[in-house]
Legacy VTK file of the C-alpha trace (Angstrom):
# vtk DataFile Version 3.0
C-alpha trace
ASCII
DATASET POLYDATA
POINTS 768 float
40.895 181.653 133.604
37.170 181.631 134.256
36.390 183.149 130.962
38.554 180.747 129.288
37.423 177.825 130.812
33.878 178.750 130.173
35.181 178.712 126.333
36.547 175.475 126.482
32.893 174.257 128.136
31.419 175.423 125.260
33.486 173.909 122.961
33.197 170.427 123.977
29.448 170.888 124.033
29.298 171.836 120.614
32.043 168.961 119.424
30.316 166.496 121.679
27.737 165.728 119.317
29.574 165.224 116.261
31.159 162.254 118.334
28.274 160.446 118.482
26.054 161.535 115.600
28.785 160.117 113.098
26.816 159.722 109.394
26.269 156.262 108.735
28.973 154.707 105.848
27.349 152.189 103.226
30.457 150.306 102.140
31.161 148.463 98.470
29.839 145.672 99.785
26.542 147.012 100.655
26.835 148.203 97.260
27.910 144.962 95.335
24.841 142.875 97.144
22.478 145.823 95.429
24.064 145.377 92.237
23.789 141.439 92.540
20.131 142.301 92.189
20.239 143.501 88.873
18.256 141.608 85.971
22.084 140.734 84.121
22.938 139.204 87.723
20.138 137.329 88.795
18.769 135.861 85.600
21.270 133.495 85.336
20.525 132.109 88.455
17.219 130.658 87.339
17.094 127.407 86.059
14.891 126.004 83.224
13.538 129.043 82.413
12.436 129.505 78.633
12.931 133.044 75.911
13.191 133.127 72.733
9.734 131.364 71.860
9.138 131.056 68.375
6.714 129.162 65.907
8.553 127.403 63.011
6.225 126.735 59.454
6.402 123.410 60.167
4.044 123.668 63.246
7.047 123.339 65.998
8.283 125.638 68.170
12.108 126.439 69.262
13.101 128.339 72.626
16.027 128.506 74.893
15.798 127.156 77.551
18.975 127.866 80.519
20.258 126.249 83.608
23.579 125.919 85.027
25.461 124.314 82.315
24.528 127.495 80.127
21.925 127.962 77.114
20.252 124.990 75.212
18.393 125.594 72.390
15.535 122.991 71.466
12.729 122.311 69.833
9.088 120.703 70.303
6.668 119.263 67.574
3.216 119.270 68.507
0.883 117.486 69.239
2.868 114.502 70.871
6.326 115.226 70.021
9.348 115.384 72.429
11.359 118.236 73.035
15.052 118.015 71.541
17.823 119.827 70.262
17.191 122.274 67.701
20.894 121.753 66.501
24.219 120.017 67.457
25.477 122.934 69.801
29.293 122.127 69.832
29.277 121.785 66.268
27.627 124.873 65.532
29.764 126.723 68.208
32.826 125.989 66.346
31.481 126.687 63.039
30.154 129.595 64.111
34.014 130.674 65.557
35.625 129.688 62.360
33.153 131.664 60.148
32.990 135.036 62.491
36.427 134.833 63.226
35.605 134.965 67.179
35.552 132.044 69.800
32.093 130.894 70.411
31.250 128.363 72.860
28.517 125.672 73.208
26.817 126.876 76.114
26.780 130.664 74.983
25.860 130.842 71.479
24.745 134.364 70.710
21.338 133.251 68.945
18.156 135.796 68.434
16.711 134.572 65.795
16.273 131.107 63.819
14.702 129.831 60.410
14.886 126.572 58.578
15.942 126.666 54.986
14.194 124.774 51.733
17.841 123.048 51.730
17.508 121.340 54.982
19.834 123.936 56.469
19.024 126.694 58.558
19.813 130.405 58.862
20.455 132.233 62.401
21.351 135.706 63.341
24.497 135.691 65.654
25.218 139.144 67.495
24.778 141.059 64.911
25.286 139.371 61.807
22.784 136.619 59.919
24.833 132.934 58.748
23.473 130.503 56.581
24.370 126.751 58.186
24.218 123.318 58.078
25.099 120.746 60.044
25.204 117.085 58.812
27.358 114.315 59.510
29.271 115.753 62.353
30.325 118.038 59.985
28.976 121.887 60.691
29.458 124.695 58.162
28.260 128.490 58.407
28.764 131.500 55.601
28.165 134.661 56.942
24.905 136.067 54.675
25.398 139.806 52.952
21.929 141.521 53.340
20.610 142.667 50.158
21.485 146.514 50.863
22.118 148.602 53.371
18.400 150.077 54.053
16.306 148.172 56.378
13.236 146.617 54.084
9.947 144.496 54.808
9.870 141.086 53.405
6.909 139.902 51.128
4.761 137.085 52.509
6.371 134.720 49.770
9.955 135.686 50.896
11.341 136.861 47.668
11.495 140.514 47.759
11.683 143.390 50.469
10.758 146.545 50.200
12.494 149.447 51.299
13.308 153.439 51.056
15.813 155.326 49.099
15.558 158.980 48.343
12.356 159.480 49.868
10.912 157.082 47.718
10.088 152.948 47.616
12.183 150.737 46.100
12.304 146.799 45.469
15.037 144.366 45.898
15.372 140.339 45.827
15.287 139.108 49.165
18.689 137.274 48.262
20.311 140.526 46.890
21.084 141.427 43.546
17.944 143.174 41.202
16.431 146.121 42.291
13.665 148.688 41.012
12.460 151.990 41.461
8.427 151.898 42.616
7.753 155.721 43.168
9.396 158.541 41.460
7.864 161.695 42.700
9.320 161.134 46.263
10.921 164.637 47.601
12.529 165.466 50.848
9.829 165.795 53.796
7.553 164.194 51.277
8.382 160.920 51.045
6.991 157.418 50.728
6.611 155.184 53.537
8.393 157.025 55.885
8.814 156.714 59.773
8.558 159.768 61.395
6.288 160.531 64.180
8.629 163.246 65.495
9.466 161.409 68.657
10.529 158.233 66.882
12.377 158.785 63.274
14.032 155.797 61.554
14.986 154.269 57.993
12.341 151.290 58.046
9.498 151.650 55.832
6.183 151.631 56.940
3.929 149.611 54.701
1.634 146.291 54.144
1.811 143.694 51.627
-1.080 142.008 50.308
-1.255 138.255 51.026
-0.005 137.185 47.597
2.914 139.741 47.535
1.718 141.878 44.687
0.502 144.962 45.891
1.475 147.209 49.164
-0.305 149.769 51.206
1.518 152.617 52.167
1.405 156.374 51.990
3.296 159.350 51.086
3.736 161.350 54.514
3.639 164.960 54.014
5.873 166.968 56.551
7.050 169.571 54.575
5.199 172.131 57.018
5.786 170.700 60.238
7.824 172.054 62.592
11.361 171.301 62.759
13.352 169.665 66.309
17.056 170.675 66.479
19.604 168.925 68.735
23.603 170.194 68.997
25.871 167.680 70.018
28.667 167.827 72.329
31.821 167.256 70.507
35.161 169.330 69.413
35.233 171.538 66.880
32.375 173.038 64.802
28.985 171.404 66.958
26.839 168.597 64.816
23.675 169.522 64.351
20.928 167.146 64.206
17.226 168.093 62.580
14.234 166.458 61.903
11.123 167.225 61.468
8.726 167.325 64.888
4.884 168.240 65.109
3.851 170.054 68.383
0.779 170.160 70.037
-1.592 172.920 68.830
0.802 173.704 65.331
-1.789 175.054 62.543
0.326 172.156 60.185
1.158 168.761 61.543
2.463 165.556 59.456
-0.420 164.146 57.309
-0.296 160.827 55.368
-1.777 160.317 51.522
-2.698 156.873 51.496
-1.699 154.566 48.571
-1.436 151.133 46.937
1.246 150.246 44.870
0.161 147.265 42.572
3.399 145.002 41.131
1.098 142.820 39.524
2.210 144.323 36.042
5.742 144.595 34.124
5.640 148.206 35.419
4.749 149.398 38.338
1.214 150.862 39.316
0.808 153.541 42.078
-3.019 154.124 43.011
-4.135 157.159 44.967
-6.821 156.409 47.633
-9.843 158.661 46.724
-9.926 160.848 49.935
-8.304 163.641 51.545
-5.119 163.294 53.451
-5.239 161.528 56.805
-3.489 162.063 60.627
-0.504 160.401 61.453
-2.518 158.868 63.861
-3.658 154.834 64.793
-5.946 153.818 67.059
-3.995 152.416 69.875
-0.803 154.201 70.173
1.055 157.383 69.299
1.895 157.163 65.214
0.499 155.180 62.808
3.338 152.535 63.351
2.927 151.081 66.788
5.032 147.962 66.984
7.118 148.339 63.737
4.429 147.455 61.084
1.614 149.494 60.306
-1.427 147.618 62.271
-4.796 149.577 61.593
-4.565 148.157 58.051
-5.426 144.905 56.638
-6.099 143.278 53.466
-8.445 140.659 52.337
-7.311 137.293 51.201
-7.426 137.980 47.726
-5.948 141.259 47.813
-8.941 143.009 45.892
-9.958 145.611 48.783
-8.228 146.911 51.971
-9.399 148.055 55.087
-8.100 150.569 57.211
-8.993 152.848 60.037
-8.738 156.567 59.908
-8.308 158.298 63.462
-8.774 162.130 64.102
-5.899 164.473 65.360
-7.557 164.076 68.623
-8.329 160.391 68.778
-11.910 161.065 69.545
-13.169 159.219 66.318
-12.108 156.058 64.611
-13.653 155.375 60.709
-13.503 152.310 59.191
-13.126 152.069 55.532
-12.601 149.914 52.631
-10.941 150.796 49.652
-11.156 149.058 46.016
-7.305 148.235 45.257
-7.624 148.668 41.755
-9.677 151.956 41.776
-8.653 153.975 44.921
-12.075 154.335 45.760
-13.082 154.802 49.644
-16.211 153.362 51.091
-16.913 154.822 54.593
-18.416 151.725 56.906
-18.388 152.131 60.611
-17.653 154.944 63.159
-17.220 155.731 66.518
-16.920 158.952 68.240
-16.101 159.175 71.946
-15.873 162.138 74.504
-12.666 161.527 75.627
-10.062 159.368 73.312
-11.246 155.867 71.242
-8.406 153.343 71.930
-8.647 149.846 70.097
-7.071 147.452 72.545
-3.658 146.842 74.546
-0.944 146.659 72.666
-3.017 145.283 69.165
-5.577 147.032 67.073
-8.213 144.749 68.350
-10.513 144.909 64.699
-11.219 142.697 62.223
-11.844 142.748 58.259
-14.164 139.742 57.560
-15.076 140.049 53.600
-15.597 136.579 53.192
-18.425 136.551 55.118
-19.287 140.538 54.694
-18.596 140.889 58.522
-16.096 142.948 60.722
-14.967 142.466 63.866
-15.161 146.042 66.005
-13.688 146.535 69.510
-15.416 149.210 71.852
-15.563 150.391 75.374
-19.321 152.121 74.992
-20.061 149.661 77.851
-17.437 151.345 79.708
-15.541 147.691 79.158
-13.747 146.461 76.542
-15.676 144.023 74.507
-15.420 142.793 70.802
-18.803 143.253 68.491
-19.929 141.729 65.137
-20.704 144.307 62.617
-22.366 143.620 59.234
-19.814 144.809 56.206
-22.430 146.408 53.759
-24.224 148.334 56.125
-21.965 148.889 59.406
-24.554 147.812 61.630
-24.210 145.578 64.850
-25.236 142.312 64.531
-24.364 141.159 67.880
-21.799 141.102 70.976
-18.974 138.653 71.115
-17.950 139.364 74.871
-19.226 141.278 77.622
-19.168 141.689 81.496
-16.965 143.940 83.765
-13.908 142.707 82.241
-11.925 143.426 79.181
-10.859 141.632 75.690
-6.844 143.076 75.592
-6.054 141.431 72.317
-7.424 139.673 69.679
-4.973 136.533 69.048
-6.289 134.378 66.151
-9.967 134.775 64.202
-10.878 131.258 62.110
-13.437 132.273 59.749
-14.310 128.529 59.005
-15.574 127.640 62.549
-16.168 131.182 63.505
-14.421 131.227 66.390
-11.955 133.998 67.874
-9.353 133.798 70.238
-7.896 136.307 72.390
-6.375 137.578 75.448
-8.268 139.426 78.396
-8.461 140.377 81.925
-10.399 141.070 85.066
-12.469 138.311 84.084
-12.141 135.672 86.715
-13.181 136.822 90.040
-11.374 136.349 93.387
-7.882 136.798 90.713
-5.574 139.900 90.184
-7.711 141.500 87.567
-4.171 142.416 85.920
-3.633 138.930 85.016
-3.963 137.738 81.557
-5.816 134.973 80.473
-6.991 133.599 77.525
-9.493 132.674 75.514
-11.859 131.700 72.693
-15.632 132.671 71.598
-18.089 132.255 68.826
-18.739 134.821 66.193
-22.387 133.107 66.790
-22.478 133.658 70.428
-22.449 131.012 73.101
-20.460 132.306 75.883
-16.695 132.583 76.704
-14.210 129.549 77.182
-11.434 129.730 79.390
-7.999 128.150 77.761
-5.602 128.901 80.855
-7.152 128.078 84.162
-4.038 128.641 86.691
-4.515 131.412 89.232
-1.558 133.146 87.555
-0.358 136.073 84.686
-0.120 134.019 81.310
2.189 134.510 78.949
0.880 133.388 75.099
2.568 132.401 72.346
0.377 131.432 69.583
1.145 128.847 66.502
1.296 130.764 62.958
-1.651 128.523 62.257
-3.465 129.479 65.507
-3.647 125.160 66.498
-1.605 125.566 69.388
0.045 127.747 71.749
3.015 128.276 74.298
1.418 128.855 77.945
4.209 130.347 80.176
2.215 130.874 83.888
4.005 132.413 86.616
3.348 135.274 89.191
5.640 137.745 90.996
6.843 134.947 93.495
5.821 132.118 91.615
8.443 130.291 88.680
7.004 130.140 85.433
5.894 126.743 83.933
5.540 126.139 80.377
3.349 124.631 78.800
2.119 123.459 75.133
-2.013 123.428 74.689
-4.051 123.176 71.772
-6.500 125.637 70.496
-9.226 124.465 73.088
-6.927 124.683 76.003
-5.777 120.974 76.513
-2.258 120.578 77.862
-0.085 118.559 75.090
3.084 118.915 76.726
5.189 120.627 79.940
8.333 122.342 78.134
9.932 123.376 81.217
9.171 123.989 84.789
11.360 127.128 86.180
13.446 126.450 89.488
15.442 129.805 91.210
16.961 127.636 94.088
20.049 128.962 93.219
18.637 132.637 92.797
17.097 132.110 96.411
20.501 130.629 97.772
21.941 134.131 96.700
19.680 136.011 99.155
17.006 136.999 96.512
13.408 137.923 97.740
10.496 137.818 95.835
8.574 141.525 95.742
5.130 141.376 97.498
1.433 142.002 96.227
-0.849 144.709 98.005
-3.598 146.856 97.823
-4.635 149.991 98.888
-8.254 152.169 98.251
-7.546 155.059 95.562
-8.239 158.842 96.218
-12.206 157.954 96.533
-11.549 155.884 99.470
-14.045 153.240 97.320
-11.841 151.993 94.087
-9.117 149.397 94.933
-5.546 149.735 93.461
-2.738 147.032 92.999
0.512 147.322 94.096
4.269 145.874 94.250
6.402 146.189 97.462
10.390 145.318 97.234
11.938 144.846 100.599
15.588 144.382 101.934
16.422 140.886 101.944
17.338 141.245 105.497
14.241 143.065 106.552
13.785 143.557 109.936
10.214 144.568 111.304
11.577 146.346 113.807
13.380 148.916 112.369
12.123 152.135 110.392
12.427 152.491 106.991
12.357 155.270 104.568
10.313 154.552 101.764
10.870 155.284 97.538
7.763 155.313 95.460
8.807 154.390 91.870
6.165 156.108 89.616
5.448 155.988 85.665
1.957 157.741 85.575
0.559 156.461 82.177
-2.048 156.943 80.893
-0.950 154.025 78.370
0.862 151.853 80.881
1.201 152.179 84.766
3.935 152.109 87.189
4.120 148.307 87.248
6.204 146.557 85.339
5.074 143.136 85.237
3.083 141.121 87.033
4.749 137.361 86.054
7.760 136.189 87.551
10.820 138.693 86.881
14.371 138.276 88.541
14.444 141.897 88.898
11.824 144.439 88.193
14.365 147.457 87.371
16.561 148.234 90.261
13.503 148.162 92.802
15.153 145.211 94.483
18.706 146.568 94.667
17.519 150.197 95.959
15.601 148.004 98.811
18.858 146.331 99.751
20.096 149.656 100.375
17.815 150.275 103.073
14.568 151.071 101.539
10.715 149.879 101.176
10.226 150.591 97.185
7.001 150.663 95.736
4.851 150.476 92.850
1.293 151.362 92.256
-1.237 151.464 89.073
-3.214 154.774 90.296
-6.146 156.007 88.497
-5.878 157.103 85.038
-3.951 153.958 83.765
-5.506 151.112 81.470
-6.558 147.405 81.825
-9.280 148.459 84.093
-12.845 150.199 83.122
-12.831 152.793 80.753
-14.407 155.510 83.408
-11.060 154.189 85.278
-8.330 155.101 82.403
-10.370 158.545 81.771
-10.191 159.374 85.327
-7.729 162.265 84.503
-8.488 162.786 81.232
-7.965 166.715 80.256
-5.889 167.215 83.411
-2.303 165.722 82.792
-0.741 167.294 85.906
-2.416 164.977 87.757
-0.078 162.023 87.117
-1.772 159.616 89.179
-0.160 161.582 92.534
-3.589 161.663 94.887
-3.344 158.362 94.581
0.235 157.683 94.839
-0.138 159.704 98.223
-3.272 157.513 99.524
-1.347 154.799 98.784
1.777 155.897 100.606
-0.017 156.833 103.761
-2.226 153.822 103.903
0.790 151.866 103.894
2.392 153.817 106.505
-0.598 153.058 108.616
-0.773 149.569 108.082
3.226 148.976 108.746
4.924 150.544 111.717
8.048 149.766 109.669
7.301 152.497 106.873
8.793 155.624 107.971
6.387 158.208 105.565
8.517 161.066 106.732
11.364 160.184 105.028
9.461 159.551 101.857
10.972 159.465 97.536
9.945 159.265 94.446
11.580 158.544 91.401
10.497 158.339 87.725
12.031 158.338 84.119
10.158 159.769 81.095
6.585 160.161 81.888
7.909 159.198 85.352
9.896 162.014 85.550
7.590 164.139 85.117
5.646 163.151 87.384
8.291 162.786 89.956
8.767 166.913 89.667
5.151 167.558 90.067
5.073 165.326 92.982
7.943 167.753 94.296
6.016 170.437 93.576
2.443 170.147 94.515
3.260 167.656 97.404
6.306 169.061 99.026
5.061 168.114 102.456
4.887 164.300 101.427
8.125 163.772 99.018
11.527 164.558 100.570
13.745 163.487 97.718
12.920 163.044 94.077
15.062 162.219 91.061
13.332 163.103 87.674
14.798 161.610 84.648
13.972 162.829 81.049
10.790 164.164 82.136
8.151 165.470 79.488
7.677 168.359 81.795
5.268 170.586 79.491
3.157 168.850 76.892
3.167 171.916 75.074
7.286 171.164 74.072
6.065 167.780 73.289
5.164 165.922 69.926
1.284 166.682 68.626
0.000 163.074 69.504
0.869 162.944 73.038
-0.821 165.661 74.735
-3.812 165.758 71.560
-4.536 162.300 72.589
-4.626 162.603 76.788
-5.302 166.386 77.108
-7.202 167.338 74.131
-6.539 169.768 70.875
-5.293 173.287 72.125
-8.002 175.688 73.039
-7.413 179.135 73.539
-9.280 181.111 75.782
-9.808 185.086 75.582
-8.248 186.007 78.816
-5.039 184.302 76.844
-4.780 180.980 78.318
-5.950 177.860 77.141
-6.432 174.146 78.759
-2.832 173.122 78.636
-2.010 176.521 80.793
-0.753 174.790 84.587
-0.503 171.510 83.267
3.084 172.380 82.984
6.215 171.640 85.974
7.256 174.952 85.524
4.088 176.635 86.701
5.065 175.163 90.035
8.381 174.997 90.409
8.204 177.509 93.005
6.685 175.341 95.623
9.667 173.018 95.719
10.762 172.597 99.618
12.974 168.694 99.651
15.815 168.063 97.253
15.232 167.626 93.561
18.108 165.907 91.089
16.973 166.287 87.801
18.864 164.345 85.112
18.801 164.202 81.040
20.303 163.347 77.967
21.296 166.127 75.461
20.624 164.311 72.987
17.105 163.172 73.610
15.563 162.827 70.682
11.919 160.990 72.186
11.843 163.894 75.039
14.213 167.015 73.690
16.142 168.353 77.043
14.664 171.599 76.716
11.672 170.225 78.561
14.318 170.016 81.774
15.801 172.807 80.891
12.573 174.877 81.612
12.278 173.523 84.833
15.869 174.534 85.584
14.729 177.764 84.106
12.115 178.281 86.577
13.693 176.815 89.605
16.649 179.370 89.062
14.128 182.229 89.080
12.369 180.792 92.211
15.909 181.221 93.546
15.666 177.024 94.727
18.392 174.796 95.256
18.666 171.338 93.164
20.620 169.207 91.403
21.358 168.871 87.828
22.946 166.024 85.606
23.236 166.606 81.637
24.720 163.575 79.905
26.073 165.093 76.701
25.401 162.271 74.596
22.872 160.329 75.646
19.284 159.821 73.833
16.314 159.025 75.832
17.324 155.728 77.205
20.673 156.730 78.415
22.784 153.760 76.617
25.853 153.474 78.039
25.413 156.080 80.760
22.506 154.370 82.161
24.315 152.576 84.749
26.548 155.452 85.944
23.137 157.058 86.351
21.809 154.299 88.466
24.831 154.371 90.533
24.204 158.234 90.975
20.636 157.351 91.790
21.378 155.104 94.321
23.731 157.676 95.931
21.336 160.614 96.076
18.325 158.470 97.937
21.232 157.055 100.308
22.247 160.452 101.158
19.520 162.501 101.538
16.567 160.248 102.118
18.581 157.121 104.276
20.928 159.744 106.240
23.833 157.644 105.372
27.067 158.368 103.225
27.634 155.830 99.924
30.818 154.441 98.880
32.944 156.957 96.578
32.320 156.515 93.061
31.321 152.831 93.180
31.555 151.523 89.862
28.332 150.012 88.439
29.350 147.697 85.522
27.206 147.330 82.480
26.653 143.569 81.203
29.242 142.115 79.182
LINES 1 769
768 0 1 2 3 4 5 6 7 8 9 10 11 12 13 14 15 16 17 18 19 20 21 22 23 24 25 26 27 28 29 30 31 32 33 34 35 36 37 38 39 40 41 42 43 44 45 46 47 48 49 50 51 52 53 54 55 56 57 58 59 60 61 62 63 64 65 66 67 68 69 70 71 72 73 74 75 76 77 78 79 80 81 82 83 84 85 86 87 88 89 90 91 92 93 94 95 96 97 98 99 100 101 102 103 104 105 106 107 108 109 110 111 112 113 114 115 116 117 118 119 120 121 122 123 124 125 126 127 128 129 130 131 132 133 134 135 136 137 138 139 140 141 142 143 144 145 146 147 148 149 150 151 152 153 154 155 156 157 158 159 160 161 162 163 164 165 166 167 168 169 170 171 172 173 174 175 176 177 178 179 180 181 182 183 184 185 186 187 188 189 190 191 192 193 194 195 196 197 198 199 200 201 202 203 204 205 206 207 208 209 210 211 212 213 214 215 216 217 218 219 220 221 222 223 224 225 226 227 228 229 230 231 232 233 234 235 236 237 238 239 240 241 242 243 244 245 246 247 248 249 250 251 252 253 254 255 256 257 258 259 260 261 262 263 264 265 266 267 268 269 270 271 272 273 274 275 276 277 278 279 280 281 282 283 284 285 286 287 288 289 290 291 292 293 294 295 296 297 298 299 300 301 302 303 304 305 306 307 308 309 310 311 312 313 314 315 316 317 318 319 320 321 322 323 324 325 326 327 328 329 330 331 332 333 334 335 336 337 338 339 340 341 342 343 344 345 346 347 348 349 350 351 352 353 354 355 356 357 358 359 360 361 362 363 364 365 366 367 368 369 370 371 372 373 374 375 376 377 378 379 380 381 382 383 384 385 386 387 388 389 390 391 392 393 394 395 396 397 398 399 400 401 402 403 404 405 406 407 408 409 410 411 412 413 414 415 416 417 418 419 420 421 422 423 424 425 426 427 428 429 430 431 432 433 434 435 436 437 438 439 440 441 442 443 444 445 446 447 448 449 450 451 452 453 454 455 456 457 458 459 460 461 462 463 464 465 466 467 468 469 470 471 472 473 474 475 476 477 478 479 480 481 482 483 484 485 486 487 488 489 490 491 492 493 494 495 496 497 498 499 500 501 502 503 504 505 506 507 508 509 510 511 512 513 514 515 516 517 518 519 520 521 522 523 524 525 526 527 528 529 530 531 532 533 534 535 536 537 538 539 540 541 542 543 544 545 546 547 548 549 550 551 552 553 554 555 556 557 558 559 560 561 562 563 564 565 566 567 568 569 570 571 572 573 574 575 576 577 578 579 580 581 582 583 584 585 586 587 588 589 590 591 592 593 594 595 596 597 598 599 600 601 602 603 604 605 606 607 608 609 610 611 612 613 614 615 616 617 618 619 620 621 622 623 624 625 626 627 628 629 630 631 632 633 634 635 636 637 638 639 640 641 642 643 644 645 646 647 648 649 650 651 652 653 654 655 656 657 658 659 660 661 662 663 664 665 666 667 668 669 670 671 672 673 674 675 676 677 678 679 680 681 682 683 684 685 686 687 688 689 690 691 692 693 694 695 696 697 698 699 700 701 702 703 704 705 706 707 708 709 710 711 712 713 714 715 716 717 718 719 720 721 722 723 724 725 726 727 728 729 730 731 732 733 734 735 736 737 738 739 740 741 742 743 744 745 746 747 748 749 750 751 752 753 754 755 756 757 758 759 760 761 762 763 764 765 766 767
């Protein structure tokens, strides 16, 4: 009896903790509250916010304004006009319902494009269709406009013709349909004209630039016959479907090259003029391909179409060579070359050089002073005439150049003392010197939409915690009208709270870093909250998505609502600061800003008692997925839970341009190693201690899925436990699977970082 009683007592002791240490349970209501903080739920609660701001040829600007009653399409005509409806919403809704066979309401017109027609009507894009519409005498009529062809094309400046690709050759067709004409005949498989393929991006759109008079086309014949091939295998019933395309890798002997050509349409028969120069690299001055924003940004025509300016960038992005071609003969003249130690960059989002043949000059962007500025050069000799802008701040984008008044307008960051150095402001300066004029004085982030003639611009200014104000200004910055002042009263009433800005010191203990913090709406400073870092290391951008007002920054606030503090910090090695700041870890991409992320985390925890740094998580997508895995492997005592989505975990397995731009060209060493050795996550997988969740789309044609499988293989060999989710049909952005992945992300952090149980299989619904 004594022994039996002892065992019973022991059993009670063992069971007793279970009675009071039950795992906390989150409810569907908790997840629903978090879901309400996503963009498609929060954005409709903001009144008088503008979107789709577009300037028309007549100098007016149209936009969509939203409020509690729905969407309103409006127009303003500077300088002294008034805001008025763009069209009769009810009549157009009825006309579209009749034309499209699907009911459309006046408060939810699905319009994304609008352009006026010569006959007094207008053309719109509604959903995936285009319509020609007219509204007159209280009657609305819309007729679907059938495209001239299935192939995407580039419209000529006069709007009459568009160029497109068919069977590896360039063709021309009337914009309204009908006549087609073949322009080139020698294009063959993998050696075609105007083809769009950088490996990580590949499409059917043509890459070309029309001359201003619509009589010539600048393009290239892209040679990828010896380029490596990427293969993806689809998941389907029966024989697998295989996708293959050309995909150049770091260190490949043969990569994609372009042979520049001009196609002259002035005669009856088109004439192809090959530029007299060797084949060029498929590189640009500011992104990962010859095409950055859908066009060919490093190519500029003279107004008369007689000459063409372009910049050639070498394979390692270390030099940029400005060249001028004679459009009639193809003869090429080298004008100016800049070479840097790391990588040359011509700006942020734009190629900040301008061809000014009428004054025999060109504008050049350089970071030679450690800051990005504009310089005026002589076109004949290449010699510098003067520095247009200067100081410890950056020009980011040239917006407009008026050669008559010799004035340049541009966006810049970091110039205004005492302000967030990432805030964008708008400026103008004379090409002849005399200083820089600020055109947007408010202490906020400014989003500028410039009219086609440069005489006016819409300025929407806001911060992450203040509502946007949309103004119309003239070219001197004078305010002409207030278009809208957004109101987020309804958003706040729903429980929304704005994120908070903060600063910390970088790894060096001196450099100031800027971040954003997201807290639960029911934040209690007496509690201890686990912390999640969202990371995107760059180098081309940082972790912070926007410094303007947004109802939702990804799902940061949603995660916070579940009981976390969420932070995002732009570490050293990201842009918009000095050149030396940007180059912090050039040639050492495994750095991934992590020394700065760890420093920020420790400082915030020391500053705020409610941050529990012993429960730190991290997640990111693409480059952020790569950085997350690195964090879990190289800082295992800091980060306990990580979710790595679609990471480029080994840049030797990624397209050539990315690694060769930021890590350098492959250099083999005598010991069999190279400058990419130790720059991959598989090397460090054996150091994993915490919970790691790897996610990848099996049809990812940007970052191929074998990137994650290389890490999986290393983890298996190291006998490490981890979690893996493979999405059979998803590409890089996950598409329809994105909301499932988001819910799994929430579940993973709730279980393993918060120590709670999520509601079973909560359904996160995608926007309708």
